[in-house]
Steps between C-alpha positions, in 0.01 A plus 500: 500500500693171486668491156512118511169325448431206733450228238791620287730488802429128530643437153880470470691657209445305179804274469472476122504878452879541521557234232224655288664842522836359395335313212326816377821703526700237308243488222489881484877487448450266204600174670333175390345357817354149488207525740427175683365685802129572482257215431341683210406267210642622170271304263199677350153393607353241257326662204154350558490662845610838363243471219221441752609809695494714184166361387338563838653844543331613175162452668427822686277317746812341650647841590281546806585396854549128541458303820763440766406131535570435134245451223299174535651343188852550634417342836339207321812464285718481811269240651529300177880527519498358854283209389713433191840535667442383859164318485371746762142628487481875562184708545563804277257709704646449848840330474698710253559866430704676233793708624734754344775242500570266792706769674205739537273220611728387780569852624131595508401175669765572763337838555156339521577232758770654721449647844799709610731277703400175329792264446555365149735216404700569186781299341840664465622553232175587327348732243488839679123553485443184705627647828471868415138485393424404859751743651328784312170373645638524856593138568810360666685257273677196638744357246612142465786395276439305180742376240722212391568261789265682741235297688185698418275353768763516774541872430125551485446315829773704667351827373154415634637382834671834559211721383284700739221546407433192287550573128183563302632431151768304313636604160617241247656535155581188297646489241690765687617843402795538556625150593317302224418229757206271419281283723263208451143437610613314813674819611176694464308233692744532789498879498118515490485271802761712678309823431169352614658368819626852577195696384670680210392605154727420203574742216668305219666676206489271193611755240743252336260205472561463125875566483640156580755286317444137597211258469353586841267800493499727806185425703244737649444507874128493420541139387532406868174392661386769742753758380226743403404519868809715557685568175491748214727473198636777276563436132611728219494517122825699494742213441259234372394709199779762502255769617694681778391853409136401468479450880253215518482231766264323738441414864323166529389280789355570843171688468558714805841619379377554144204693639726718716714583198190575291369736764819702538554514124147636454621810686835523319453426130260420218710214370716481191390661173225275360684424170792368705266273691341375176846434354600316819188286459614420146842403636354252749234358267696508175779284354766410755786429257659830599532387862707200395706721267587738784582204724740361240652844445589533868626141513735564209623822658548320831716234338711758319541705818593210728751348255645839406547613860656163588751543215575844642582348839172580675304190603130584523233240589262434211147610597205264449256790457457879475695736278778542758820335613596542866875530472743467794755780489833353376731423791765770429230769520269358770636722776376804307133413546244504222465877455870575461550192282211607275650845464842355417350261244318787335806722497754243380299238305216726378246248632216610728354256755276546804679496838360229725491741794202667333298187576602482866813465711513125443547568129822695539725214385316481167395705200192441287563462128197554274469330162368809326758539224528284187747213472757707311501762776523232769804354322655846489432537873679168558803618302509826695475311829777259398732793439388657828561178697845452348603839644337457842803613701542818296130587530502439875815707538344798322179453700681501833719794396193708421 
């Protein structure tokens, strides 16, 4: 018997695991680690959402199996959100489905629509589930580089030109995790035309639609005329309402893709616990003050982080959206690569970040810094980093000696 399972063999070692092990060991030894690595919101879920969960959970009728498509009221609430936020009309019966977070939705849709050997276009760097959801499903992933100063459409055109067979699907993620890049509606118009010209579906991850810091709101690809012919969009309540552990999201758009996801999910799950779905409905339909409060919280943290790191000697571009900063590795340490730099930063500055290599080889000159600690802790991280940067030669000497 082969001890290595076929699908598992297609997955590389988890890049973040080594940093996570070091972080756990340091904390076990009593060290104070400031964790800016995982994008895990630290604010509690708003009380009115929690209250609705508790109220609904007290009704024994809600303890039975739910439905994998999502309860009708929840799908209607998501359709209402699309109308309110994007002025897009959504049929709650055929054009949206509840998912166990956007991550599960994308991975299961990949499983539903992939024939082994299909070629998928995925940006690099990108959130790992974007390419690996399709790799697990048996696809071949063709990467194209994205990031500051990179011509997106030139890279996309080049990737398609060199693909045999023709790609079947294109993955998008704006505002982007990890790069925090944003795009406008003209970008989506151009990419929809490109995908239609080449016969591709589009899977767009819009998990950070509500975490933006300027006056321009991130658009939905579904605002483009004709986009629903080929596109499905994934959204999530995790960051918008600080509900990461609740695992609630949506896939919305093309009826054929939504239907494929609904069919495969009907075999795999019965949906989230009904009280969670009712509480998610309350989140979407209820007061939205909390969304603005979270947005301002991340904006304030961003400003403290960017100014504090700059004072420490580390110039990091200020992100326009998301809860992340995509930070170029400081020049003295760039030759180390993102994994070794992350380990050194953890060891010497007691600050944990996510190595860019974990998001693809084109991310190896960067680390992702998450704004998941309060302002006081971010200031402490900046002080630690300033001390670390002032002793760069000594740290590098010890690193090379070991």
